[in-house]
C-alpha positions in Angstrom: 27.7 17.0 -5.6 25.3 14.2 -4.7 25.8 11.9 -1.6 26.7 9.0 -3.9 29.3 11.2 -5.8 30.8 12.2 -2.4 31.1 8.6 -1.3 32.6 7.6 -4.7 35.1 10.5 -4.5 36.0 9.5 -0.9 36.7 5.9 -2.0 38.9 7.0 -4.9 40.9 9.4 -2.6 42.0 6.7 -0.2 45.7 7.6 0.2 48.4 8.5 2.7 46.5 11.6 3.9 43.6 9.5 5.0 45.8 7.8 7.7 45.2 9.7 11.0 47.5 9.1 14.0 45.9 9.1 17.5 48.6 7.8 19.9 51.7 5.8 20.3 52.3 2.0 20.6 54.7 1.4 23.5 52.0 0.3 26.1 51.0 -2.7 24.0 54.1 -4.8 24.9 53.9 -3.8 28.5 50.2 -4.6 29.0 49.2 -6.9 26.1 46.1 -8.3 27.8 44.5 -4.8 27.8 44.5 -4.9 24.0 43.9 -8.5 23.0 42.2 -10.0 26.1 44.9 -12.3 27.4 48.3 -13.8 26.5 47.2 -17.4 26.2 45.2 -19.3 23.5 42.5 -16.6 23.1 44.9 -13.7 22.7 47.1 -15.7 20.4 44.2 -16.3 18.0 43.0 -12.7 18.4 46.2 -11.6 16.6 45.0 -13.4 13.4 41.5 -11.9 13.8 43.0 -8.3 13.9 44.8 -8.9 10.6 41.7 -10.5 9.0 39.6 -7.5 10.2 41.6 -5.2 8.0 40.9 -7.4 5.0 37.2 -7.6 5.9 37.1 -3.8 6.0 38.4 -3.7 2.4 35.6 -6.2 1.5 32.9 -4.1 3.2 34.2 -1.1 1.2 33.7 -3.2 -2.0 37.4 -3.7 -2.9 38.1 -7.3 -1.7 36.4 -10.7 -2.3 39.2 -13.1 -1.4 41.0 -13.5 2.0 43.4 -16.4 2.7 45.0 -17.6 5.9 48.0 -19.9 6.2 49.3 -21.7 9.3 52.9 -22.5 8.5 54.9 -25.4 9.9 56.6 -23.2 12.5 53.2 -21.8 13.7 53.7 -18.5 12.0 50.8 -17.0 10.1 50.2 -15.4 6.8 47.0 -13.4 5.9 46.6 -12.2 2.4 43.8 -10.3 0.6 43.1 -8.8 -2.9 42.0 -5.4 -1.6 43.5 -2.0 -2.5 46.6 -2.5 -0.4 47.6 -0.3 2.5 48.7 3.2 1.3 52.5 3.5 1.0 52.8 7.2 0.2 54.4 9.8 2.5 52.3 10.6 5.5 52.4 14.4 5.8 52.3 14.6 9.6 54.6 11.7 10.4 57.0 12.3 7.5 57.3 8.6 6.8 55.4 6.0 4.7 51.7 5.6 5.6 52.3 1.9 5.6 54.9 2.2 8.4 52.5 4.5 10.4 49.7 1.9 10.1 52.1 -0.9 11.2 53.8 0.9 14.1 51.4 3.4 15.6 48.4 2.4 17.7 45.0 3.6 16.5 46.5 4.7 13.2 44.6 3.7 10.1 41.9 4.5 7.5 39.2 3.5 9.9 39.4 6.9 11.7 38.8 8.7 8.4 35.1 8.5 7.7 35.7 8.9 3.9 37.8 5.8 3.7 35.6 3.3 5.4 31.9 3.8 6.2 32.0 1.0 8.8 34.9 -1.2 10.0 35.3 -4.3 12.1 37.7 -4.8 15.0 36.6 -4.3 18.6 39.0 -1.6 19.8 40.5 -0.3 16.6 44.0 -1.4 17.7 44.5 -3.2 14.4 47.6 -4.6 12.8 49.9 -2.3 14.8 49.0 -4.3 17.9 49.9 -7.5 16.1 53.2 -6.1 15.0 54.0 -5.0 18.6 53.3 -8.5 19.9 55.3 -10.3 17.1 59.0 -11.1 17.3 59.0 -10.9 13.5 56.6 -9.5 10.9 56.8 -8.8 7.2 54.3 -7.0 5.1 54.0 -6.9 1.3 51.7 -4.4 -0.4 50.6 -4.7 -4.1 49.4 -1.2 -5.0 49.4 1.2 -8.0 51.5 -1.3 -10.2 54.2 -1.7 -7.5 55.1 -4.2 -4.8 56.3 -2.6 -1.6 57.9 -4.4 1.4 58.8 -3.7 5.0 60.1 -5.9 7.8 59.8 -5.5 11.6 61.1 -7.1 14.8 59.2 -6.7 18.0 57.2 -3.9 16.4 60.2 -1.9 15.1 60.9 -1.4 11.4 64.2 -2.9 10.2 64.4 -0.6 7.2 62.2 1.9 5.3 59.3 0.8 3.1 60.9 -0.3 -0.1 59.5 -0.9 -3.7 60.7 -4.4 -4.8 59.2 -4.8 -8.2 56.3 -4.3 -10.6 53.0 -6.1 -10.1 49.6 -6.3 -11.8 47.9 -7.4 -8.5 46.4 -5.4 -5.7 46.3 -6.4 -2.0 48.1 -6.8 1.3 50.0 -9.8 2.7 51.0 -9.9 6.3 53.3 -12.6 7.8 54.0 -12.8 11.5 55.4 -14.9 14.3 54.0 -14.2 17.8 56.5 -13.2 20.5 57.3 -16.3 22.6 58.4 -14.0 25.3 54.9 -12.7 25.7 52.5 -15.5 24.9 52.1 -18.6 27.1 50.6 -20.5 24.2 52.1 -20.5 20.7 50.3 -23.4 18.9 47.4 -22.2 16.6 44.3 -24.3 16.5 43.0 -24.9 13.0 39.4 -25.5 14.2 39.3 -22.2 16.2 40.5 -20.2 13.2 38.2 -22.1 10.8 35.2 -21.4 13.1 35.9 -17.6 12.9 36.4 -17.7 9.1 33.1 -19.6 8.7 31.3 -17.0 10.8 32.8 -14.1 8.8 31.7 -15.8 5.5 28.1 -16.0 6.8 28.2 -12.4 8.0 29.7 -11.1 4.7 28.0 -12.9 1.8 30.0 -13.1 -1.4 33.4 -13.1 0.2 35.6 -16.2 0.0 37.8 -17.1 3.0 40.3 -19.8 2.7 42.5 -21.4 5.4 45.3 -23.9 4.9 47.3 -25.7 7.6 50.8 -26.7 6.5 51.8 -28.4 9.8 51.9 -32.1 10.6 49.3 -31.6 13.3 46.4 -29.2 13.4 47.0 -27.7 16.8 44.9 -30.4 18.6 47.5 -33.1 18.3 46.0 -34.8 15.3 48.9 -36.4 13.4 46.8 -36.4 10.2 46.3 -32.7 10.3 49.0 -31.9 7.6 48.0 -29.8 4.6 44.5 -29.5 5.8 42.6 -26.8 4.1 39.0 -25.4 4.0 37.2 -22.8 2.1 34.2 -20.8 3.2 31.7 -18.9 1.0 28.1 -17.9 1.6 25.8 -16.8 -1.2 22.8 -16.1 1.0 24.5 -14.8 4.2 22.5 -15.0 7.4 20.0 -17.4 5.8 22.8 -19.9 5.3 24.0 -19.2 8.8 20.6 -20.2 10.3 20.6 -23.3 8.2 24.0 -24.2 9.6 23.1 -23.6 13.2 19.7 -25.4 13.0 20.9 -28.3 10.9 20.1 -30.8 13.7 16.9 -29.2 14.9 13.4 -29.8 13.6 12.2 -26.7 11.8 8.7 -25.4 12.1 8.8 -23.4 8.8 10.2 -24.5 5.4 12.4 -21.4 5.1 14.0 -18.9 7.4 12.6 -15.4 7.6 15.1 -13.0 5.9 15.1 -9.3 6.7 17.6 -6.9 5.2 17.5 -3.1 4.7 18.6 0.2 6.1 16.9 2.4 8.7 18.1 5.9 9.7 21.4 5.2 7.9 22.0 1.9 9.8 22.2 -1.3 7.7 20.3 -4.0 9.4 20.3 -7.7 8.5 18.3 -10.3 10.4 17.5 -14.0 9.7 15.2 -16.1 12.0 13.8 -19.6 12.2 11.5 -21.3 14.7 12.1 -24.9 15.7 10.7 -27.5 18.0 13.3 -27.0 20.7 12.7 -25.0 24.0 15.9 -22.9 23.7 16.2 -19.3 22.8 19.2 -18.8 20.5 19.8 -15.2 19.6 23.2 -14.2 18.2 23.9 -10.5 17.7 26.8 -8.8 15.7 28.0 -5.3 15.2 30.4 -4.8 12.4 31.2 -8.5 12.5 31.9 -8.5 16.2 29.9 -11.0 18.2 28.2 -8.9 20.9 27.5 -11.8 23.3 26.4 -9.4 26.0 23.8 -8.0 23.7 23.0 -4.3 23.6 20.6 -1.9 21.9 20.4 -3.8 18.7 19.3 -6.9 20.5 16.8 -4.9 22.6 15.4 -3.4 19.4 15.0 -6.9 17.9 13.2 -8.2 21.0 10.9 -5.2 21.3 9.9 -5.3 17.6 9.4 -9.1 17.6 7.3 -9.1 20.7 5.1 -6.2 19.8 4.5 -7.4 16.2 3.8 -11.0 17.0 1.5 -10.1 20.0 -0.5 -7.7 17.9 -0.9 -10.3 15.1 -1.9 -13.1 17.6 -4.5 -10.9 19.3 -6.0 -9.8 16.0 -6.2 -13.5 14.9 -8.2 -14.4 18.0 -5.8 -17.3 18.8 -5.1 -16.1 22.3 -8.8 -15.9 23.4 -8.7 -19.2 25.3 -5.4 -18.5 27.1 -6.0 -18.0 30.8 -2.7 -16.2 31.6 -0.6 -13.5 30.0 2.0 -14.1 27.4 5.5 -12.7 28.1 8.3 -11.6 25.8 10.2 -14.9 26.6 7.3 -16.9 25.0 7.8 -15.2 21.6 11.5 -16.3 21.6 11.3 -19.9 22.8 12.5 -22.3 20.0 13.7 -19.3 18.0 17.1 -19.1 16.4 17.9 -15.6 15.1 20.9 -13.7 14.0 20.9 -9.9 14.2 23.7 -8.1 12.3 24.1 -4.3 12.2 26.7 -2.1 10.7 27.3 1.0 12.8 29.7 3.8 11.8 30.8 4.7 15.3 29.8 1.9 17.7 30.0 2.6 21.4 30.7 -0.6 23.5 30.1 -1.1 27.2 29.8 -4.1 29.6 32.4 -6.2 31.3 34.0 -7.5 28.1 33.2 -4.5 25.9 30.9 -6.5 23.7 27.6 -4.8 24.6 26.4 -2.2 22.1 25.4 1.1 23.7 24.3 3.3 20.7 20.7 4.3 21.6 19.8 5.1 17.9 20.3 1.5 16.9 17.5 0.2 19.1 14.9 2.3 17.1 16.3 1.4 13.8 16.2 -2.4 14.4 12.8 -2.2 16.1 11.3 -0.4 13.1 12.9 -2.7 10.6 11.6 -5.8 12.4 8.1 -4.4 12.9 7.7 -3.5 9.2 9.2 -6.6 7.7 7.7 -9.1 10.1 4.2 -7.6 9.7 4.5 -8.0 6.0 5.7 -11.6 6.4 2.9 -12.6 8.7 0.3 -11.2 6.4 1.8 -12.8 3.3 2.4 -16.2 5.0 -0.7 -17.1 7.1 0.2 -20.8 7.4 3.6 -20.0 8.9 2.1 -17.2 11.0 -0.4 -19.7 12.6 2.5 -22.1 13.3 4.5 -19.4 15.1 1.5 -18.3 17.2 0.8 -21.9 18.2 4.5 -22.3 19.2 4.2 -19.1 21.3 1.0 -20.5 23.1 2.8 -23.8 23.8 5.8 -21.8 25.2 3.5 -19.7 27.4 1.8 -22.8 28.8 5.1 -24.5 29.5 6.5 -21.3 31.1 3.5 -21.1 33.4 4.0 -24.7 34.5 7.8 -24.1 34.9 7.2 -21.0 37.1 5.0 -23.0 39.4 7.7 -25.7 39.7 10.4 -23.1 40.1 8.5 -21.2 42.8 7.8 -24.5 44.6 11.5 -25.4 44.7 12.5 -21.9 45.9 9.7 -21.8 48.5 10.8 -25.2 49.9 14.3 -23.9 50.2 13.2 -21.0 52.3 10.9 -23.1 54.5 13.7 -25.7 55.2 16.1 -23.1 56.5 19.4 -23.2 54.5 17.7 -25.1 51.7 21.0 -27.0 51.0 20.7 -30.5 49.6 21.3 -33.3 52.1 24.1 -34.8 49.9 26.1 -31.6 49.9 29.3 -31.7 52.0 29.8 -28.0 52.4 33.0 -26.1 53.2 33.5 -23.9 56.3 34.7 -20.8 54.4 31.9 -18.3 53.7 33.6 -15.9 51.3 32.4 -17.1 47.8 35.6 -15.9 46.2 37.6 -18.4 48.2 35.1 -21.3 47.9 34.8 -24.0 45.3 32.4 -26.9 44.7 33.0 -30.2 43.0 30.1 -31.7 41.1 31.1 -35.3 41.2 29.8 -38.3 39.3 28.3 -40.8 41.7 28.1 -41.4 45.4 31.2 -43.6 45.5 33.5 -41.0 43.9 31.7 -38.4 45.9 32.7 -40.2 49.1 36.3 -40.4 48.0 36.4 -36.7 47.1 34.8 -35.8 50.4 37.5 -37.7 52.3 40.3 -36.3 50.1 39.3 -32.6 50.0 40.3 -29.6 52.1 37.1 -29.0 53.9 38.0 -25.4 54.6 37.2 -24.2 51.1 36.2 -27.3 49.0 32.5 -28.5 48.9 31.4 -31.8 47.3 28.0 -32.4 45.7 27.6 -36.0 44.4 25.3 -36.4 41.4 23.5 -39.7 40.9 23.6 -41.1 37.3 23.1 -39.0 34.2 21.3 -35.7 34.8 18.4 -34.6 32.7 19.1 -33.8 29.0 17.8 -30.2 29.1 18.3 -29.8 25.3 15.2 -32.0 24.8 13.2 -31.3 28.0 10.3 -28.9 28.5 11.1 -26.1 31.0 9.0 -27.3 33.8 10.7 -30.8 33.7 14.0 -29.1 34.5 12.7 -28.0 37.9 11.3 -31.4 38.6 14.7 -33.1 38.2 16.2 -33.9 41.6 19.8 -33.5 40.5 19.2 -30.2 38.8 17.3 -28.9 41.8 20.3 -29.9 44.0 22.7 -27.9 41.8 20.5 -24.8 41.9 20.1 -25.0 45.7 23.7 -25.9 46.4 25.0 -22.9 44.4 22.5 -20.6 46.1 21.1 -19.3 42.7 17.6 -18.3 42.0 16.1 -17.9 38.6 13.4 -15.7 37.1 12.4 -12.1 37.5 9.3 -10.1 36.5 11.2 -8.9 33.4 12.9 -12.1 32.4 11.8 -15.6 33.5 15.2 -17.0 32.6 17.4 -14.4 34.4 19.9 -15.7 37.0 20.3 -14.0 40.4 23.9 -14.5 41.3 23.9 -12.2 44.4 23.8 -15.3 46.7 26.2 -17.5 44.6 28.1 -19.5 47.2 31.1 -20.6 45.1 33.3 -18.8 42.5 34.8 -22.1 41.3 32.3 -24.7 40.1 34.3 -27.8 39.1 32.8 -30.7 37.1 34.6 -33.9 38.0 33.6 -37.1 36.2 35.1 -40.5 35.2 37.5 -40.7 32.3 35.4 -43.0 30.2 32.4 -42.8 27.8 29.8 -42.5 30.6 31.9 -39.8 32.4 32.3 -37.8 29.2 28.5 -38.1 28.6 27.7 -36.9 32.1 30.1 -34.0 31.8 28.5 -33.0 28.5 25.0 -33.1 30.0 26.1 -30.9 32.9 27.8 -28.5 30.5 24.7 -28.4 28.3 22.7 -27.4 31.4 25.1 -24.7 32.3 25.2 -23.4 28.7 21.4 -23.3 28.4 20.4 -22.2 31.9 23.4 -20.8 33.7 25.1 -19.1 30.9 26.2 -16.1 33.1 28.3 -18.5 35.2 30.4 -19.5 32.2 30.7 -15.9 31.0 32.0 -14.8 34.4 34.6 -17.6 34.3 33.2 -19.6 37.3 32.9 -23.0 35.6 35.8 -25.5 35.3 36.5 -29.1 34.4 38.7 -31.3 36.6 41.4 -33.4 34.9 42.1 -36.6 36.8 45.1 -38.7 35.5 44.6 -41.5 33.1 47.5 -43.7 34.2 49.6 -44.5 37.2 52.9 -46.1 36.1 55.1 -47.9 38.7 58.4 -49.6 38.5 59.9 -50.6 41.8 59.7 -47.6 44.1 59.3 -45.1 41.3 55.9 -44.0 40.1 54.4 -41.2 38.0 50.9 -40.1 37.0 50.3 -39.5 33.3 47.4 -37.5 31.9 47.6 -38.7 28.2 49.0 -41.3 25.9 52.1 -39.2 25.0 53.1 -38.8 28.7 52.6 -42.5 29.3 54.7 -43.5 26.3 57.4 -41.1 27.2 57.7 -42.3 30.8 57.6 -46.0 29.8 60.4 -45.2 27.3 62.4 -43.4 30.0 62.0 -46.4 32.4 62.9 -48.9 29.7 66.0 -47.0 28.7 67.4 -47.3 32.2 67.2 -51.1 32.1 66.8 -52.0 28.5 63.6 -53.9 29.0 59.9 -53.3 29.9 59.6 -56.0 32.6 58.6 -54.8 36.0 56.7 -51.8 34.7 53.1 -51.8 36.0 50.6 -49.6 34.2 47.3 -48.8 35.9 44.5 -47.2 33.7 42.1 -45.1 35.7 38.7 -45.3 34.1 36.8 -44.2 37.2 37.5 -41.7 40.0 36.6 -44.5 42.5 39.7 -46.4 41.4 41.8 -43.8 43.3 41.9 -43.5 47.0 41.3 -40.1 48.7 45.0 -39.3 49.0 45.6 -40.0 45.3 42.6 -37.9 44.3 43.9 -35.0 46.3 47.4 -35.3 45.0 46.4 -35.4 41.3 43.1 -33.6 40.9 42.1 -31.5 43.9 45.2 -30.0 45.3 45.3 -26.4 44.0 49.1 -26.3 44.0 49.5 -29.2 41.5 46.1 -29.8 39.8 45.1 -28.7 36.3 41.7 -27.1 35.9 40.3 -26.4 32.5 38.2 -23.2 32.5 35.1 -23.4 30.4 35.0 -20.4 28.0 32.9 -19.6 25.0 35.0 -18.3 22.1 32.2 -18.5 19.6 28.6 -18.5 21.0 27.0 -19.5 17.7 29.3 -22.5 17.2 28.8 -23.6 20.8 25.0 -23.4 20.3 25.3 -25.6 17.2 27.6 -28.2 18.9 25.3 -28.6 22.0 22.3 -28.9 19.8 24.0 -31.5 17.7 25.5 -33.5 20.6 22.3 -33.5 22.7 19.6 -33.5 20.1 17.8 -36.3 18.3 20.0 -36.5 15.1 22.4 -39.5 15.5 24.6 -39.3 12.4 26.1 -35.8 13.0 26.7 -36.7 16.6 28.5 -40.0 15.7 30.6 -38.1 13.1 31.6 -35.4 15.6 32.6 -38.0 18.3 34.7 -40.0 15.8 36.5 -36.8 14.8 37.1 -35.5 18.3 37.2 -38.6 20.5 41.0 -38.6 20.6 41.1 -35.0 21.8 38.4 -35.6 24.4 40.1 -38.9 25.6 36.9 -40.8 25.0 37.0 -44.6 24.8 35.4 -45.8 21.5 
């Protein structure tokens, strides 16, 4: 029998016997964060991703081309597909329906049987059983072999056996579930977060349509016009379309993205890349649709193949002859947006968040694929090849200037003793885990914060005006910016190693909470975005480690007689005014103060509302989707005005921006 015949036979024999049981399910409800990351917003949305992953696996196997997600009015979720349907026959070992085994036993599924799925998504393989365990109510309908089957569960336990409920001409699986409010601290689904993941999956799996419909009156962000919102995602060209989406607001250096697709050593590899006029390196890597934001062997293989191939071409072309210093690997990636997607049958993950690929064989496969395909591209497209090499030379020249500027900053710090900025009001505590620093907009607010803080563990660094927009600045300009130099030196961070000129050294990081505190107006929002752009582009590791936060000062102080209350949004203000009015029947005597600037509060008020750890609210900056974050920062801080205006108009309410 040929290999193709074996694979075909394996596909046709997908039945109850293919479902292998590895271990039980009880631990999921006891330690949910171990399985889905956390029990707040991220974990809540991860439940949906786990169900979608099952449908994507059917698509990868060639049996599904439509996946639909519904957010119902009560924040329950339905995911439906037109795949083969989960097997419902008797599982020989478990002596019950294979459907029930899949839904109630952790690590049970067709993914562990190599004949059923060549590759599969999902990070830990916990799958839909984990979703069932963390739902107070779940129903599954399977259309398969001319019959519709049904089973219902509460808190992961089946209410009855799998039951055939009628005939059908369809195939597929429908899962409806309500997350357990006794486990999750957040229960409101965000339409935009789910849409972002579906868009990403559409790009990564061309030819599959993914629909999402929101049936609520709000979309999870408080938008009262969110009702019956729906979106459909479909990509005909896959990663090429993904690049076009990410680079929509950047100026391209080539008319078309480079597309590479094939298989090396049994590993499917797909890459798309495009050079632009920016100075940022934007590499996004995926394994079986998982965003491996910590990188791994596939990313190392891409970098190695890219550097070697471009360097060889540039040297042969003679374009490097006048360059007086060496070119580094960084120079070949400046202004490059690239997506690397591989499918690995048995991926081995490592790293802090288990999103770093460790399979050594993948590095060689990607390296070889890039080397061969890129060599052919450069030979067949000499004009584009020359453009790329010129970009590399420009990047090398800028890096050389940036290194001199960086070394000058770091040398001055050493010569001046502590090297701390004069404006920094430091704390007395020296354990970084207990220390926090506020990056405060303006000297005036900085003075108020300094007077209101707890000097034992809270440091204050005032920033004057708007810091440099790093999205549009050449690298050496960043180290010439006084405010950015102050941030580097205050934090105790150095940047650049022999291997990687952009690597951060966090060994001497002085604070494990870095809090951005700006005014609640347009300028304050702009300054906060500039600072976040700087952190995203040049201090990415600080965000990944969970060290970056945004302070949330109140918007209103409402007084009536001796009573007063701070309010953080319009809803709180309206509710409190209504409460005060109800007691007297009239609004007279109610004084509403709108805080547009931190300086409008005195030191005691700032401490009571924004800096006191026992009562304040800090918003931790996280990156749920690296590719989408890259696109948004590029759009917000780039040169294209229309998309930025549209984004602000759509999101101003959520960001509390005055427009």
